[in-house]
N, CA, C and O atoms as CSV, one atom per row, in Angstrom:
chain,resi,resn,atom,element,x,y,z
A,1,MET,N,N,-187.016,-56.511,-66.718
A,1,MET,CA,C,-187.397,-55.118,-66.561
A,1,MET,C,C,-186.964,-54.645,-65.174
A,1,MET,O,O,-187.342,-55.234,-64.162
A,2,ASN,N,N,-186.184,-53.597,-65.139
A,2,ASN,CA,C,-185.733,-53.035,-63.879
A,2,ASN,C,C,-186.777,-52.028,-63.393
A,2,ASN,O,O,-186.803,-50.881,-63.841
A,3,VAL,N,N,-187.631,-52.467,-62.478
A,3,VAL,CA,C,-188.773,-51.667,-62.043
A,3,VAL,C,C,-188.335,-50.404,-61.314
A,3,VAL,O,O,-188.861,-49.323,-61.578
A,4,SER,N,N,-187.380,-50.531,-60.402
A,4,SER,CA,C,-186.991,-49.356,-59.613
A,4,SER,C,C,-186.369,-48.265,-60.502
A,4,SER,O,O,-186.563,-47.077,-60.247
A,5,LYS,N,N,-185.635,-48.661,-61.528
A,5,LYS,CA,C,-185.050,-47.675,-62.443
A,5,LYS,C,C,-186.151,-46.967,-63.227
A,5,LYS,O,O,-186.097,-45.751,-63.412
A,6,ASN,N,N,-187.147,-47.719,-63.685
A,6,ASN,CA,C,-188.262,-47.117,-64.416
A,6,ASN,C,C,-189.073,-46.178,-63.529
A,6,ASN,O,O,-189.518,-45.126,-63.988
A,7,ILE,N,N,-189.269,-46.546,-62.267
A,7,ILE,CA,C,-190.002,-45.690,-61.325
A,7,ILE,C,C,-189.244,-44.374,-61.123
A,7,ILE,O,O,-189.849,-43.302,-61.117
A,8,LYS,N,N,-187.919,-44.460,-60.957
A,8,LYS,CA,C,-187.114,-43.251,-60.774
A,8,LYS,C,C,-187.191,-42.342,-62.002
A,8,LYS,O,O,-187.302,-41.124,-61.868
A,9,LEU,N,N,-187.132,-42.932,-63.196
A,9,LEU,CA,C,-187.212,-42.132,-64.417
A,9,LEU,C,C,-188.571,-41.455,-64.562
A,9,LEU,O,O,-188.655,-40.303,-64.990
A,10,LEU,N,N,-189.636,-42.177,-64.203
A,10,LEU,CA,C,-190.973,-41.580,-64.293
A,10,LEU,C,C,-191.175,-40.496,-63.239
A,10,LEU,O,O,-191.847,-39.501,-63.509
A,11,LEU,N,N,-190.606,-40.666,-62.037
A,11,LEU,CA,C,-190.666,-39.600,-61.026
A,11,LEU,C,C,-189.947,-38.352,-61.542
A,11,LEU,O,O,-190.419,-37.231,-61.353
A,12,LEU,N,N,-188.810,-38.557,-62.189
A,12,LEU,CA,C,-188.062,-37.442,-62.759
A,12,LEU,C,C,-188.883,-36.745,-63.845
A,12,LEU,O,O,-188.931,-35.516,-63.894
A,13,LYS,N,N,-189.522,-37.519,-64.705
A,13,LYS,CA,C,-190.334,-36.944,-65.780
A,13,LYS,C,C,-191.519,-36.172,-65.219
A,13,LYS,O,O,-191.838,-35.088,-65.708
A,14,LEU,N,N,-192.180,-36.722,-64.188
A,14,LEU,CA,C,-193.300,-36.006,-63.551
A,14,LEU,C,C,-192.823,-34.699,-62.931
A,14,LEU,O,O,-193.498,-33.675,-63.038
A,15,GLY,N,N,-191.661,-34.732,-62.282
A,15,GLY,CA,C,-191.105,-33.528,-61.678
A,15,GLY,C,C,-190.773,-32.469,-62.712
A,15,GLY,O,O,-190.989,-31.281,-62.471
A,16,GLN,N,N,-190.249,-32.883,-63.864
A,16,GLN,CA,C,-189.908,-31.942,-64.919
A,16,GLN,C,C,-191.152,-31.341,-65.557
A,16,GLN,O,O,-191.092,-30.241,-66.107
A,17,LYS,N,N,-192.269,-32.041,-65.493
A,17,LYS,CA,C,-193.530,-31.513,-66.046
A,17,LYS,C,C,-194.234,-30.579,-65.060
A,17,LYS,O,O,-195.311,-30.064,-65.357
A,18,GLY,N,N,-193.630,-30.359,-63.885
A,18,GLY,CA,C,-194.184,-29.396,-62.947
A,18,GLY,C,C,-194.983,-29.999,-61.805
A,18,GLY,O,O,-195.552,-29.265,-60.997
A,19,HIS,N,N,-195.038,-31.329,-61.722
A,19,HIS,CA,C,-195.748,-31.966,-60.613
A,19,HIS,C,C,-194.840,-32.027,-59.390
A,19,HIS,O,O,-193.662,-32.369,-59.497
A,20,ASP,N,N,-195.391,-31.695,-58.238
A,20,ASP,CA,C,-194.682,-31.888,-56.975
A,20,ASP,C,C,-195.164,-33.236,-56.453
A,20,ASP,O,O,-196.299,-33.352,-55.991
A,21,VAL,N,N,-194.309,-34.255,-56.522
A,21,VAL,CA,C,-194.741,-35.623,-56.276
A,21,VAL,C,C,-193.765,-36.334,-55.342
A,21,VAL,O,O,-192.560,-36.083,-55.370
A,22,SER,N,N,-194.314,-37.235,-54.507
A,22,SER,CA,C,-193.471,-38.065,-53.645
A,22,SER,C,C,-193.980,-39.497,-53.697
A,22,SER,O,O,-195.159,-39.742,-53.951
A,23,LEU,N,N,-193.071,-40.444,-53.452
A,23,LEU,CA,C,-193.405,-41.861,-53.510
A,23,LEU,C,C,-192.888,-42.545,-52.258
A,23,LEU,O,O,-191.734,-42.365,-51.871
A,24,ILE,N,N,-193.752,-43.332,-51.628
A,24,ILE,CA,C,-193.375,-44.106,-50.446
A,24,ILE,C,C,-193.618,-45.574,-50.760
A,24,ILE,O,O,-194.685,-45.945,-51.248
A,25,GLN,N,N,-192.619,-46.412,-50.476
A,25,GLN,CA,C,-192.773,-47.850,-50.639
A,25,GLN,C,C,-192.719,-48.490,-49.259
A,25,GLN,O,O,-191.759,-48.312,-48.510
A,26,GLU,N,N,-193.760,-49.231,-48.942
A,26,GLU,CA,C,-193.818,-49.944,-47.666
A,26,GLU,C,C,-193.688,-51.431,-47.936
A,26,GLU,O,O,-194.267,-51.949,-48.891
A,27,GLN,N,N,-192.937,-52.106,-47.108
A,27,GLN,CA,C,-192.876,-53.559,-47.190
A,27,GLN,C,C,-193.484,-54.111,-45.913
A,27,GLN,O,O,-193.091,-53.745,-44.806
A,28,ARG,N,N,-194.458,-55.006,-46.091
A,28,ARG,CA,C,-195.183,-55.534,-44.950
A,28,ARG,C,C,-195.190,-57.052,-44.998
A,28,ARG,O,O,-195.030,-57.659,-46.058
A,29,TYR,N,N,-195.375,-57.643,-43.848
A,29,TYR,CA,C,-195.464,-59.101,-43.749
A,29,TYR,C,C,-196.928,-59.504,-43.653
A,29,TYR,O,O,-197.679,-58.931,-42.865
A,30,SER,N,N,-197.331,-60.471,-44.438
A,30,SER,CA,C,-198.694,-60.971,-44.423
A,30,SER,C,C,-198.735,-62.297,-43.674
A,30,SER,O,O,-198.122,-63.273,-44.106
A,31,LYS,N,N,-199.450,-62.339,-42.562
A,31,LYS,CA,C,-199.584,-63.589,-41.815
A,31,LYS,C,C,-200.403,-64.604,-42.603
A,31,LYS,O,O,-200.144,-65.807,-42.554
A,32,GLU,N,N,-201.390,-64.099,-43.326
A,32,GLU,CA,C,-202.268,-64.980,-44.091
A,32,GLU,C,C,-201.506,-65.758,-45.163
A,32,GLU,O,O,-201.710,-66.961,-45.329
A,33,PHE,N,N,-200.620,-65.060,-45.894
A,33,PHE,CA,C,-199.872,-65.705,-46.979
A,33,PHE,C,C,-198.449,-66.071,-46.586
A,33,PHE,O,O,-197.733,-66.711,-47.356
A,34,LYS,N,N,-198.034,-65.663,-45.379
A,34,LYS,CA,C,-196.694,-65.938,-44.858
A,34,LYS,C,C,-195.601,-65.477,-45.826
A,34,LYS,O,O,-194.688,-66.226,-46.173
A,35,SER,N,N,-195.728,-64.227,-46.245
A,35,SER,CA,C,-194.734,-63.652,-47.146
A,35,SER,C,C,-194.704,-62.136,-46.987
A,35,SER,O,O,-195.567,-61.540,-46.341
A,36,VAL,N,N,-193.702,-61.540,-47.584
A,36,VAL,CA,C,-193.539,-60.083,-47.554
A,36,VAL,C,C,-194.069,-59.525,-48.873
A,36,VAL,O,O,-193.808,-60.081,-49.939
A,37,TYR,N,N,-194.815,-58.421,-48.793
A,37,TYR,CA,C,-195.312,-57.766,-49.997
A,37,TYR,C,C,-195.062,-56.271,-49.894
A,37,TYR,O,O,-194.861,-55.731,-48.807
A,38,SER,N,N,-195.079,-55.618,-51.041
A,38,SER,CA,C,-194.838,-54.177,-51.097
A,38,SER,C,C,-196.125,-53.440,-51.407
A,38,SER,O,O,-197.004,-53.941,-52.109
A,39,ARG,N,N,-196.210,-52.241,-50.866
A,39,ARG,CA,C,-197.333,-51.352,-51.146
A,39,ARG,C,C,-196.739,-49.987,-51.447
A,39,ARG,O,O,-195.801,-49.549,-50.781
A,40,TYR,N,N,-197.285,-49.318,-52.448
A,40,TYR,CA,C,-196.760,-48.027,-52.889
A,40,TYR,C,C,-197.795,-46.937,-52.675
A,40,TYR,O,O,-198.985,-47.145,-52.911
A,41,LYS,N,N,-197.335,-45.769,-52.224
A,41,LYS,CA,C,-198.192,-44.600,-52.069
A,41,LYS,C,C,-197.572,-43.453,-52.863
A,41,LYS,O,O,-196.478,-42.984,-52.551
A,42,LEU,N,N,-198.290,-43.013,-53.891
A,42,LEU,CA,C,-197.850,-41.917,-54.744
A,42,LEU,C,C,-198.673,-40.689,-54.369
A,42,LEU,O,O,-199.902,-40.717,-54.428
A,43,THR,N,N,-197.995,-39.615,-53.984
A,43,THR,CA,C,-198.678,-38.406,-53.523
A,43,THR,C,C,-198.324,-37.226,-54.403
A,43,THR,O,O,-197.153,-36.903,-54.601
A,44,PHE,N,N,-199.360,-36.587,-54.927
A,44,PHE,CA,C,-199.201,-35.332,-55.657
A,44,PHE,C,C,-199.559,-34.209,-54.690
A,44,PHE,O,O,-200.605,-34.251,-54.044
A,45,TRP,N,N,-198.690,-33.207,-54.592
A,45,TRP,CA,C,-198.935,-32.066,-53.703
A,45,TRP,C,C,-199.494,-30.929,-54.537
A,45,TRP,O,O,-198.840,-30.430,-55.453
A,46,ILE,N,N,-200.720,-30.524,-54.206
A,46,ILE,CA,C,-201.453,-29.526,-54.968
A,46,ILE,C,C,-201.652,-28.287,-54.099
A,46,ILE,O,O,-201.938,-28.395,-52.907
A,47,GLU,N,N,-201.499,-27.119,-54.701
A,47,GLU,CA,C,-201.740,-25.885,-53.948
A,47,GLU,C,C,-203.224,-25.767,-53.649
A,47,GLU,O,O,-204.070,-25.939,-54.526
A,48,GLY,N,N,-203.517,-25.474,-52.406
A,48,GLY,CA,C,-204.908,-25.348,-52.008
A,48,GLY,C,C,-205.037,-24.468,-50.786
A,48,GLY,O,O,-204.060,-23.881,-50.320
A,49,LYS,N,N,-206.242,-24.381,-50.274
A,49,LYS,CA,C,-206.500,-23.577,-49.080
A,49,LYS,C,C,-206.929,-24.508,-47.954
A,49,LYS,O,O,-207.656,-25.480,-48.161
A,50,LYS,N,N,-206.457,-24.180,-46.766
A,50,LYS,CA,C,-206.781,-24.975,-45.596
A,50,LYS,C,C,-207.198,-24.031,-44.482
A,50,LYS,O,O,-206.606,-22.968,-44.298
A,51,LYS,N,N,-208.213,-24.427,-43.748
A,51,LYS,CA,C,-208.716,-23.595,-42.662
A,51,LYS,C,C,-207.974,-23.927,-41.375
A,51,LYS,O,O,-207.848,-25.093,-41.001
A,52,ASP,N,N,-207.482,-22.882,-40.698
A,52,ASP,CA,C,-206.808,-23.058,-39.416
A,52,ASP,C,C,-207.857,-23.386,-38.356
A,52,ASP,O,O,-208.856,-22.679,-38.221
A,53,LYS,N,N,-207.623,-24.461,-37.607
A,53,LYS,CA,C,-208.610,-24.901,-36.612
A,53,LYS,C,C,-208.772,-23.898,-35.467
A,53,LYS,O,O,-209.874,-23.714,-34.951
A,54,LYS,N,N,-207.680,-23.256,-35.074
A,54,LYS,CA,C,-207.738,-22.339,-33.937
A,54,LYS,C,C,-208.350,-20.987,-34.291
A,54,LYS,O,O,-209.220,-20.482,-33.582
A,55,THR,N,N,-207.885,-20.413,-35.393
A,55,THR,CA,C,-208.323,-19.058,-35.728
A,55,THR,C,C,-209.474,-19.026,-36.731
A,55,THR,O,O,-210.206,-18.038,-36.793
A,56,GLY,N,N,-209.643,-20.083,-37.512
A,56,GLY,CA,C,-210.701,-20.120,-38.508
A,56,GLY,C,C,-210.340,-19.420,-39.807
A,56,GLY,O,O,-211.166,-19.338,-40.715
A,57,LYS,N,N,-209.114,-18.913,-39.908
A,57,LYS,CA,C,-208.677,-18.230,-41.121
A,57,LYS,C,C,-208.185,-19.253,-42.140
A,57,LYS,O,O,-207.618,-20.289,-41.793
A,58,GLU,N,N,-208.422,-18.927,-43.412
A,58,GLU,CA,C,-207.922,-19.784,-44.483
A,58,GLU,C,C,-206.518,-19.345,-44.857
A,58,GLU,O,O,-206.213,-18.153,-44.895
A,59,LYS,N,N,-205.658,-20.339,-45.136
A,59,LYS,CA,C,-204.309,-20.025,-45.573
A,59,LYS,C,C,-203.932,-20.937,-46.732
A,59,LYS,O,O,-204.449,-22.046,-46.860
A,60,ASP,N,N,-203.025,-20.455,-47.573
A,60,ASP,CA,C,-202.551,-21.246,-48.706
A,60,ASP,C,C,-201.559,-22.282,-48.207
A,60,ASP,O,O,-200.675,-21.977,-47.407
A,61,CYS,N,N,-201.713,-23.515,-48.687
A,61,CYS,CA,C,-200.788,-24.575,-48.312
A,61,CYS,C,C,-200.820,-25.669,-49.372
A,61,CYS,O,O,-201.618,-25.614,-50.307
A,62,MET,N,N,-199.958,-26.652,-49.223
A,62,MET,CA,C,-199.908,-27.785,-50.142
A,62,MET,C,C,-200.796,-28.901,-49.594
A,62,MET,O,O,-200.626,-29.339,-48.457
A,63,VAL,N,N,-201.740,-29.354,-50.413
A,63,VAL,CA,C,-202.705,-30.378,-50.013
A,63,VAL,C,C,-202.331,-31.684,-50.720
A,63,VAL,O,O,-202.107,-31.681,-51.930
A,64,PRO,N,N,-202.260,-32.812,-49.979
A,64,PRO,CA,C,-201.883,-34.077,-50.619
A,64,PRO,C,C,-203.043,-34.730,-51.360
A,64,PRO,O,O,-204.187,-34.694,-50.908
A,65,ASP,N,N,-202.728,-35.321,-52.499
A,65,ASP,CA,C,-203.664,-36.144,-53.272
A,65,ASP,C,C,-202.971,-37.496,-53.459
A,65,ASP,O,O,-202.111,-37.638,-54.329
A,66,THR,N,N,-203.345,-38.490,-52.641
A,66,THR,CA,C,-202.609,-39.750,-52.552
A,66,THR,C,C,-203.320,-40.891,-53.262
A,66,THR,O,O,-204.540,-41.035,-53.184
A,67,TYR,N,N,-202.528,-41.697,-53.955
A,67,TYR,CA,C,-203.001,-42.906,-54.623
A,67,TYR,C,C,-202.206,-44.087,-54.071
A,67,TYR,O,O,-200.995,-43.985,-53.877
A,68,GLU,N,N,-202.887,-45.208,-53.819
A,68,GLU,CA,C,-202.212,-46.398,-53.300
A,68,GLU,C,C,-202.240,-47.499,-54.345
A,68,GLU,O,O,-203.233,-47.684,-55.050
A,69,PHE,N,N,-201.126,-48.233,-54.434
A,69,PHE,CA,C,-200.996,-49.326,-55.388
A,69,PHE,C,C,-200.440,-50.548,-54.677
A,69,PHE,O,O,-199.569,-50.430,-53.814
A,70,LYS,N,N,-200.942,-51.718,-55.038
A,70,LYS,CA,C,-200.493,-52.959,-54.411
A,70,LYS,C,C,-199.377,-53.632,-55.190
A,70,LYS,O,O,-198.729,-54.543,-54.674
A,71,SER,N,N,-199.138,-53.198,-56.431
A,71,SER,CA,C,-198.040,-53.778,-57.203
A,71,SER,C,C,-197.308,-52.684,-57.966
A,71,SER,O,O,-197.861,-51.623,-58.257
A,72,ALA,N,N,-196.051,-52.971,-58.283
A,72,ALA,CA,C,-195.231,-52.008,-59.009
A,72,ALA,C,C,-195.745,-51.808,-60.433
A,72,ALA,O,O,-195.601,-50.724,-61.000
A,73,ILE,N,N,-196.342,-52.847,-61.010
A,73,ILE,CA,C,-196.852,-52.746,-62.376
A,73,ILE,C,C,-198.014,-51.751,-62.440
A,73,ILE,O,O,-198.077,-50.931,-63.356
A,74,GLU,N,N,-198.938,-51.821,-61.465
A,74,GLU,CA,C,-200.047,-50.861,-61.416
A,74,GLU,C,C,-199.514,-49.440,-61.272
A,74,GLU,O,O,-199.996,-48.515,-61.927
A,75,LEU,N,N,-198.512,-49.275,-60.405
A,75,LEU,CA,C,-197.896,-47.965,-60.189
A,75,LEU,C,C,-197.284,-47.442,-61.486
A,75,LEU,O,O,-197.504,-46.288,-61.854
A,76,LEU,N,N,-196.523,-48.276,-62.176
A,76,LEU,CA,C,-195.892,-47.863,-63.429
A,76,LEU,C,C,-196.919,-47.481,-64.487
A,76,LEU,O,O,-196.740,-46.488,-65.193
A,77,GLN,N,N,-197.989,-48.253,-64.603
A,77,GLN,CA,C,-199.026,-47.937,-65.585
A,77,GLN,C,C,-199.642,-46.571,-65.306
A,77,GLN,O,O,-199.834,-45.774,-66.224
A,78,PHE,N,N,-199.951,-46.300,-64.036
A,78,PHE,CA,C,-200.548,-45.015,-63.660
A,78,PHE,C,C,-199.568,-43.870,-63.931
A,78,PHE,O,O,-199.957,-42.819,-64.442
A,79,MET,N,N,-198.290,-44.082,-63.585
A,79,MET,CA,C,-197.292,-43.026,-63.771
A,79,MET,C,C,-197.054,-42.729,-65.246
A,79,MET,O,O,-196.851,-41.571,-65.611
A,80,VAL,N,N,-197.075,-43.749,-66.101
A,80,VAL,CA,C,-196.877,-43.535,-67.531
A,80,VAL,C,C,-198.022,-42.705,-68.098
A,80,VAL,O,O,-197.792,-41.766,-68.861
A,81,VAL,N,N,-199.252,-43.047,-67.730
A,81,VAL,CA,C,-200.411,-42.307,-68.223
A,81,VAL,C,C,-200.357,-40.855,-67.743
A,81,VAL,O,O,-200.605,-39.934,-68.522
A,82,THR,N,N,-200.037,-40.652,-66.472
A,82,THR,CA,C,-199.991,-39.294,-65.906
A,82,THR,C,C,-198.850,-38.470,-66.533
A,82,THR,O,O,-199.021,-37.284,-66.818
A,83,ALA,N,N,-197.699,-39.103,-66.740
A,83,ALA,CA,C,-196.544,-38.387,-67.294
A,83,ALA,C,C,-196.767,-37.992,-68.749
A,83,ALA,O,O,-196.190,-37.012,-69.219
A,84,ASN,N,N,-197.596,-38.743,-69.462
A,84,ASN,CA,C,-197.817,-38.451,-70.884
A,84,ASN,C,C,-199.036,-37.577,-71.141
A,84,ASN,O,O,-199.385,-37.345,-72.298
A,85,GLU,N,N,-199.689,-37.090,-70.102
A,85,GLU,CA,C,-200.840,-36.205,-70.286
A,85,GLU,C,C,-200.410,-34.831,-70.705
A,85,GLU,O,O,-201.250,-33.955,-70.905
């Protein structure tokens, strides 16, 4: 199974359904296990209101809704369910 190809296809499908979505993959080294592992952050950008700290006025902006996954399989399962809603 080519995971990166499936992730790209699901990102495309989510985008075509009208979701504004971004994906970040981090690779980190674990001293405890002495190996490299990947972590994924999937962010949906939702229209919302945010209060300006200086003026106190509310303005329309894009608010992030982020989900973190420790494996590509968990990420794919979540993306398939979300894309088919």
